N, C-alpha and C positions, 0 to 999 in steps of 0.2 A: 201703956203707949198704943195708940191707935196704927190700925194697918191702913194701908194705901192702897186704893184702887185706880189704876191709870186708865182713863178713858181712851178711847181711839186715838184722837190727836196726839196726845202724849206719847201713846206707842208709836205712833208714826213719827213723832221727833227723836224719839231713841233711836229707831232704826235707821234714821235718814241723818241723825246728827244735825237737826235744825237749829236747837237752840244749845248754846255752851253751857248755860246757866242750868238748864234742864238735866243735859249731860253728866255735868258735875254732881246735881243733887240726886240723879240716878245712881251715880257711880259710888256715891258715900253713904247711901241708904242700903241697909242689909235686904238681900232678897226676899227673904223671909218675912220681910214687913210689907212686900209690894204684892199685888194681886193683879189679875186681870179678869175682867168678866167675860164670860163665854160669848156675849152679844159682842163685844169687842173682837174677839178672836173670830168670830162670822165675818165681822166687817173687814179685817185686815185680809182673811183670806179671800173673800169677795174682790179687794181690790187686788190682790195677786191674779185672779181670774182673768179680771179686765185687761191684765198686764202680762201675758203669759213671757213676752220677751225680757222682763225685768229681772234676769237670773240673781244678780247680786243683791236685789233688794228682797227677793224672797228668800235666799238665805239668810238674811238678816232677820226677817220676820220669823221664821220657824226657828232660829237660835233665841230669841227674845221667848217665844210661845213654850220652848222647852226650859228655858231659864226660870219663867215666873209662873207660880200655880195659878190656874185657871179656875174660877169659882163657877159651879154649875148654876143654873137658874133653878129657884126654888119657887114654892108655893107663897111663902113669905113675899119674896120679891114680886111674884105676881098679884098680890093683894096691894102692895105699895103702889105698884103701876097703875093700878085701877084707879086709886085714891088721888094719886098725884096728877094722872092725866085728867080726870074729872075736874080737880081743881085748877087746873091750867085752861082747861076749854071754858069753864065756867067764867073765869077772869077775861076771857078772850085773848089768850096768852099761848096758843098751841106752839107745840115744838115737834120735832121729828120723834117719831115713835122710838127709833133706836135709842137716842138721845134719853127719852124718859124710862126706856128699860135699863139702862146703865143707871141713871139716877135712881130708880129703886131697888137695883141690887145694891148700891151703897146703901141706902137707907135701911135694906133688910140684914146687910152684914155689918151695920154700924161701923162703917170704913170712913175715911177721908178722900174725897175725889181727888184727883190730880188732873186738871184741865186748865186750858187757857179759854176756853169757850166760855164767853159771859152768859150767854143764855141760860147756863144750868144754875146762876144766881137767882133766878126767879123762882127756884123750887125752895120751899120754906123748909128749914132744918135741915138740910143738906150742907154737911161738911166739906168745904172746897180748900185747896190749896192750888196757887199757879206756881208751878216751878219753874216758868219763863220769865216771871217778873223778878225786878230788881229789888 
């Protein structure tokens, strides 16, 4: 069974309870089956730095980061990043660098990306599940 890597948007949905479908799927999936990229960790922490008054959100984000394993960036992920970014630029479909890094991390770890961001569908070979969809 594949592990799931939650992208930053999925993590945000979990901590803010934005999607009942995603929350239900999250709650019914074993914690050891879910991972978070260190890239998403950085994005979540940056979001908190921009909103120092958001104490309740900070508690939720830190609880999530303690609950789910955070995958470190690896040389294999860096190699996938270079390939994916070059392919996207060659085809005139540039993406945000952080999103490319998350996609590369998923490819390197052979996980399934949990996201509702359609931009990720442009990346060949990336396995994706949208836990917000019906």
